[in-house]
Backbone bond lengths (Angstrom), bond angles and torsions (degrees), N, CA, C in turn:
res aa  C-N    CA-C-N  psi(-1)  N-CA   C-N-CA  omega(-1)  CA-C   N-CA-C  phi
1 M - - - 1.478 - - 1.480 108.94 -
2 N 1.360 115.13 134.79 1.477 121.77 -178.96 1.514 108.37 -106.68
3 N 1.328 118.72 100.19 1.414 123.06 -179.29 1.510 109.95 -80.63
4 S 1.314 119.96 140.47 1.452 122.04 177.15 1.516 105.99 -135.17
5 V 1.366 114.41 169.24 1.401 121.44 178.29 1.546 107.15 -114.54
6 I 1.250 117.17 132.35 1.466 123.61 -179.07 1.531 110.10 -120.03
7 G 1.342 116.22 132.55 1.482 122.14 170.18 1.475 107.85 -95.43
8 L 1.365 117.96 130.00 1.417 121.76 -178.82 1.496 109.91 -127.77
9 D 1.307 116.16 120.02 1.492 122.74 178.52 1.533 104.96 -96.48
10 I 1.316 118.77 112.40 1.454 121.64 -175.46 1.509 107.34 -91.12
11 A 1.331 114.03 151.50 1.452 123.53 179.42 1.523 107.36 -152.70
12 K 1.346 115.37 -173.85 1.445 117.66 179.06 1.524 112.29 -72.97
13 N 1.349 118.64 -44.27 1.430 121.10 -174.46 1.494 115.63 -123.47
14 I 1.275 120.59 -31.45 1.455 126.10 -176.51 1.532 109.87 -117.70
15 F 1.274 116.01 128.06 1.481 121.78 179.81 1.580 108.39 -110.69
16 H 1.342 118.13 131.90 1.419 120.63 178.71 1.539 107.54 -102.42
17 L 1.338 117.42 128.61 1.436 123.87 -176.93 1.532 108.46 -117.21
18 F 1.296 115.70 140.29 1.496 120.17 175.33 1.513 108.72 -141.18
19 T 1.345 115.49 133.63 1.447 121.22 174.35 1.554 109.70 -156.42
20 L 1.240 118.42 169.53 1.480 124.51 175.01 1.507 106.78 -107.43
21 L 1.335 116.24 131.75 1.451 123.20 178.38 1.516 108.25 -77.00
22 A 1.322 118.08 171.50 1.430 123.65 -177.54 1.515 111.81 -60.28
23 D 1.343 120.21 -29.97 1.425 124.73 179.17 1.524 111.99 -85.62
24 G 1.314 119.54 4.71 1.435 124.48 177.09 1.529 115.30 88.34
25 K 1.340 115.28 -3.55 1.483 117.52 178.48 1.534 110.65 -80.23
26 P 1.335 115.99 143.64 1.457 118.77 -179.84 1.526 112.20 -78.19
27 L 1.331 112.12 147.14 1.461 118.92 174.87 1.507 107.61 -120.22
28 K 1.322 116.14 118.80 1.493 122.65 177.21 1.479 106.45 -117.95
29 K 1.315 118.45 128.47 1.440 122.24 178.86 1.550 108.33 -137.95
30 K 1.319 112.80 147.88 1.445 121.14 169.10 1.488 107.69 -110.46
31 L 1.311 118.06 121.72 1.466 121.91 -177.05 1.517 110.05 -120.08
32 K 1.359 114.17 133.56 1.456 116.67 171.25 1.462 111.52 -73.81
33 R 1.305 116.03 159.25 1.486 121.09 -177.96 1.528 112.29 -52.30
34 N 1.293 118.46 -40.66 1.463 121.75 -177.67 1.522 113.09 -78.55
35 E 1.370 119.78 -6.53 1.411 123.20 177.75 1.559 114.03 -100.28
36 L 1.295 114.32 -13.96 1.468 121.47 -171.73 1.550 111.99 -64.13
37 L 1.328 117.69 -49.27 1.456 120.07 -177.06 1.552 110.36 -64.12
38 A 1.304 117.71 -40.65 1.477 120.64 180.00 1.511 110.35 -65.50
39 F 1.313 119.55 -35.46 1.479 122.67 178.62 1.551 108.88 -64.56
40 F 1.308 117.79 -51.69 1.422 119.19 -174.70 1.565 112.64 -75.17
41 A 1.336 117.75 -19.76 1.440 119.22 175.46 1.490 112.24 -66.42
42 N 1.330 116.78 -27.31 1.459 122.80 -178.12 1.531 113.72 -105.81
43 Y 1.353 118.10 8.64 1.438 123.96 -175.32 1.542 107.57 -103.33
44 P 1.381 116.89 143.81 1.468 116.95 -179.09 1.551 109.77 -64.01
45 T 1.321 114.37 164.35 1.474 122.75 178.62 1.533 109.11 -54.72
46 S 1.288 116.18 131.70 1.455 122.12 -173.97 1.532 111.64 -146.76
47 I 1.322 116.01 162.74 1.489 121.62 169.87 1.547 104.39 -97.45
48 I 1.348 112.66 131.70 1.469 117.79 -178.32 1.537 108.37 -115.70
49 G 1.300 115.99 123.62 1.468 124.75 174.50 1.492 108.93 -99.62
50 I 1.317 118.49 120.67 1.472 120.99 -178.48 1.510 110.94 -103.04
51 E 1.312 114.33 129.49 1.495 121.74 178.83 1.500 110.04 -72.03
52 A 1.298 115.59 132.82 1.472 119.54 177.78 1.529 108.72 -133.50
53 C 1.310 117.04 123.24 1.475 120.51 -178.04 1.541 108.04 -86.02
54 G 1.290 113.87 165.97 1.484 120.73 -177.45 1.507 114.85 -55.62
55 S 1.337 117.84 -33.73 1.497 121.46 179.76 1.491 112.53 -75.17
56 S 1.304 119.03 -12.41 1.498 120.30 -178.29 1.515 112.17 -70.98
57 H 1.356 116.10 -11.00 1.501 119.44 -177.74 1.552 110.99 -96.33
58 H 1.317 119.17 2.83 1.443 119.63 -176.35 1.587 109.40 -100.15
């Protein structure tokens, strides 16, 4: 199993994803809300860090 770490910037409609592939190349994707589940359903097991801005705690 090849575990990776993914950074996910959440928003209302567009999600920004960033990770490094096995060969060290960066992967940057913009995913619409309705594409997100299908992307992760076919992606290997990973650790996902979700960005949260200061206003998300109010």
